[in-house]
N, C-alpha and C positions, 0 to 999 in steps of 0.2 A: 504493500499500500504506499506508505511514506518512505520508501527506501532510496529513491533516486532523486537527483537534483532537478530532473524535468518535473517531478511531481511538486516540489517547492514552486517552481515557476508556474505550474497550473494554480496552485493555492494563491500565489501573488496576483495572477490574472483574475481569479474569482473576486479577490478583494478590491482590485481596481476597477472592475465592472460594477460591483456592488457599491463602491464609493461614488460612482456616477450619479446614483440615486440620491445622494446627499446634497448635491449642489442645486440650487434653484435655478440656474441659468437655462438648462434645457426644458425645465417644466413650466416656467412662468414667463418665458420671453415671448417675442413677437411670433417666432415660428409655431408655438403651441396655440397661440390665439388665432392665427390666420389659416393654419392648415389642421383640418380636423383628423387627419390621418397621423400627424407627427407623434403626438404623445402616445396614443395606444400602440403604434407600430414600435416605438421605442421602448415602451414597457415590455411588450411581448417579446421583442428581440432580446432584451436584457435578461428576462426570466429564462427564456429558452437557452440562451448562451451560457449563463451561470449554471443552469441545471445540467447541461451537457458536460461542461467542464467539471462539475463536482462528480457526476457519474464516471468520467474518465479517470478521476483520481483512484477510485476503488476498483478499477478493472486490471490491476497489475498482480493479480494473485497467481494465476496459473499461465502456463506458456500459450495456451489457446486464447486466453483472454487478453494477453499482451498485444497479439495481432489485432483483436477488436479495439483495444485502446488506441492504437495508432490511428485507426479509422476514425474513432470518436474524437481524438484530439485534432485531426485535420478538419472535421466537421465544426468543431468548436472555433478553430481559427477562421474558417469560412464565415461563421456567424458573427464573429468579431469584426470582420471586414464589413459585414452587412450593418452592424450596429453603427460603425463609424460612417458608413455611407449615408444611413438615414439621419444621423445626427448632423453631420456637415452639410448634407444636401439640404435638409430642411432649413437650417440656419442660413445657408447660402442664398436659397430662394426667397427667405424673408428679408435678406439684406442685413443680417445681424451677425455675420461671421467676421467680426472685427476684434482686434485686441486693444485698440486705442479709442479713447473718447475725448471730448473736448477738455476734460480735466486731467487727462493723462491716461496711464494704462489701467485697463479695467481688469483688476486682479482676480476677481471671482470667476470671470468669464475665461480669462487666460488659463487658470488652474484647471477648470472644468473641461476645457477643450484640449489641453495638453496631456490630460491623463489618458484620454483615448488616443 
């Protein structure tokens, strides 16, 4: 289960994806207000991606499951790319994919967008 460094990377990835839910920028911004698909798509993809990564962590027990684990990890990576695409695509279409405002750097937005 937790015997390999790749498993540690999966755990860190799960924590990073989960941390995205703690920032208010993706959930209360202009993209969430303008596009009805943005918030449910992002929530759904985050839940499925985190769930897939957690399942992959526990698939290392036997040799047969290790082959399955590789496939599940690749699926989690593809889902992570989809999460980033939905997040950045929605923010870009809303015109809010910026890191600078009139008063300087928007730190909350910068941190939330750079985690992904």
